[in-house]
C-alpha positions in Angstrom: -17.7 -11.2 7.9 -16.2 -14.5 6.7 -12.8 -15.1 8.5 -11.6 -18.4 8.1 -7.9 -18.2 9.7 -7.4 -20.2 13.1 -4.6 -17.9 14.3 -5.5 -15.4 17.2 -6.5 -12.0 15.8 -4.6 -9.0 16.9 -6.9 -6.9 15.1 -9.4 -6.7 12.2 -10.2 -3.6 10.1 -11.5 -2.5 6.7 -11.0 0.5 4.2 -13.1 1.6 1.6 -11.8 2.6 -1.8 -14.2 4.9 -3.2 -12.1 5.7 -6.6 -14.4 2.7 -8.1 -18.1 2.5 -8.3 -19.3 0.4 -6.4 -16.9 1.3 -3.7 -14.7 -1.7 -2.8 -14.4 -2.7 0.9 -10.7 -4.1 2.1 -10.9 -6.3 5.1 -7.9 -7.0 7.2 -7.4 -9.6 9.4 -4.1 -9.0 11.4 -2.7 -12.0 13.3 0.2 -9.9 14.5 2.0 -6.5 13.8 3.4 -7.7 10.5 1.0 -10.4 9.1 -2.5 -9.9 8.0 -5.0 -11.9 5.6 -6.5 -9.5 3.2 -10.1 -9.8 1.8 -12.0 -7.9 -0.7 -15.7 -7.5 -0.1 -18.7 -5.2 -0.2 -21.2 -3.7 2.6 -22.6 -7.1 3.5 -18.9 -8.4 4.3 -15.8 -9.9 3.4 -16.2 -12.1 0.1 -12.8 -13.1 -1.4 -9.6 -13.9 0.3 -6.8 -12.5 -1.7 -3.8 -15.0 -2.5 -1.1 -13.0 -1.1 1.7 -13.5 1.4 0.6 -12.6 4.8 3.6 -10.1 5.4 3.0 -7.8 2.5 2.3 -4.1 2.5 -0.7 -3.5 0.2 -2.2 -0.2 -1.1 -5.2 -0.5 -3.8 -6.4 2.4 -5.7 -9.0 2.1 -8.8 -8.2 -1.1 -10.6 -4.6 -1.5 -9.3 -2.8 -3.2 -6.7 0.5 -2.1 -5.5 2.5 -4.6 -3.0 5.7 -4.4 -1.2 7.0 -8.0 0.2 8.7 -8.0 3.4 10.5 -11.2 2.4 11.4 -12.6 -0.9 8.2 -13.9 -2.7 8.2 -16.5 -5.4 5.1 -16.9 -7.8 4.4 -17.8 -11.1 7.9 -18.6 -11.9 9.3 -15.1 -10.5 10.9 -14.1 -7.5 10.3 -10.5 -6.2 12.8 -9.7 -3.5 11.8 -8.0 -0.2 11.0 -4.2 -0.2 10.5 -4.4 -4.0 7.2 -2.4 -5.2 5.5 -4.5 -7.5 2.1 -3.7 -9.5 -0.7 -5.4 -10.9 -4.1 -4.7 -12.4 -6.8 -5.8 -9.7 -9.2 -7.7 -12.3 -6.0 -9.6 -13.8 -4.9 -10.6 -10.4 -8.6 -11.8 -9.5 -8.7 -13.7 -12.8 -5.4 -15.7 -11.7 -2.5 -13.9 -13.0 0.5 -13.1 -11.0 2.7 -11.4 -13.4 3.5 -8.4 -11.5 5.5 -5.3 -12.9 8.4 -4.0 -10.8 8.2 -0.1 -10.0 11.0 0.0 -7.5 14.0 -2.1 -6.6 16.2 -1.6 -3.3 19.8 -1.3 -3.6 22.9 -1.2 -1.3 22.2 2.6 -0.8 18.6 2.6 -2.0 15.7 2.0 0.0 11.9 2.6 0.0 10.5 4.9 2.6 6.7 4.5 1.6 4.4 4.8 -1.5 1.1 6.3 -1.9 -1.5 6.7 -4.6 -2.8 10.0 -5.9 -5.1 10.7 -8.7 -4.6 7.3 -10.3 -0.6 7.8 -10.0 1.6 5.7 -7.6 4.2 7.7 -5.7 7.2 5.8 -4.3 9.1 7.6 -1.4 12.7 6.7 -2.0 15.9 7.4 0.0 18.7 7.1 -2.6 22.2 7.9 -0.8 20.1 9.3 2.0 18.7 11.9 -0.5 14.7 11.8 -0.8 13.4 11.0 -4.2 9.9 11.0 -5.2 9.0 9.1 -8.4 5.4 9.6 -10.1 4.7 6.3 -11.7 1.4 6.3 -14.2 -0.2 3.4 -15.8 -0.8 3.7 -19.3 -1.8 1.2 -22.3 1.8 0.6 -22.8 3.0 -0.1 -19.1 4.0 2.6 -16.5 5.2 5.9 -17.2 7.9 7.0 -14.7 9.0 10.5 -13.9 10.9 12.2 -11.2 9.2 14.7 -8.9 11.2 17.7 -8.8 11.6 21.0 -6.9 12.2 19.0 -3.8 15.2 19.5 -1.1 18.2 17.4 -1.7 18.8 16.8 2.0 16.3 15.9 4.6 13.3 13.8 4.2 9.6 14.7 3.2 6.4 12.5 3.6 2.8 13.2 2.7 -0.4 11.3 3.1 -3.6 11.5 5.0 -4.4 10.5 8.9 -7.8 9.2 8.8 -9.7 8.6 12.1 -12.8 6.7 12.0 -15.7 7.5 14.4 -18.8 5.8 15.1 -21.6 6.1 12.4 -19.1 5.9 9.6 -18.1 9.4 10.1 -14.3 10.0 9.0 -12.1 12.8 9.8 -9.0 13.1 7.5 -6.0 15.6 8.7 -2.8 16.1 6.3 -0.1 14.5 7.9 2.2 17.4 7.3 0.1 19.3 9.7 0.1 16.9 12.6 2.8 17.7 15.2 3.7 15.5 18.2 3.2 17.2 21.5 6.2 18.1 23.3 6.8 15.8 26.3 8.2 17.6 29.7 11.7 16.3 30.4 11.7 14.0 33.4 
């Protein structure tokens, strides 16, 4: 692996995006709990350091990057506010463009809980007036199509995704997070 940062490393890790062939390997070099350097590579190691702020939340899927800056970020004549969800095609980003499309903007009573990719669609999980809202954002030749996921309760909160545990010899075990229950602790 090629890591050129001089800060102390809290952790290093990688994830594999097998939605493309050959699979992309993302390398993360965390310098603290909120900051990391992101590299793109292959099975031989990290190759390309991504020109991104260190304090972003990033998810990749197929040929897309979805980012959520933790602080305002100005790039290519645009300023993206903290907690926006912005997207860009990975090949376009790697070619030097920084023209992101905004898929979510926070407001006084509107906040992002999380977001995840599923089958080529980005799903922002939003609290709007403390009500859970899930949008399905699908890339197309004409931009992004958005629709609201219906059929969910108006109160409470829902999350979905996978919990992945990596074990030696590259075996991975996945559990749906909706089935994970934290153990009850005995009262002291």
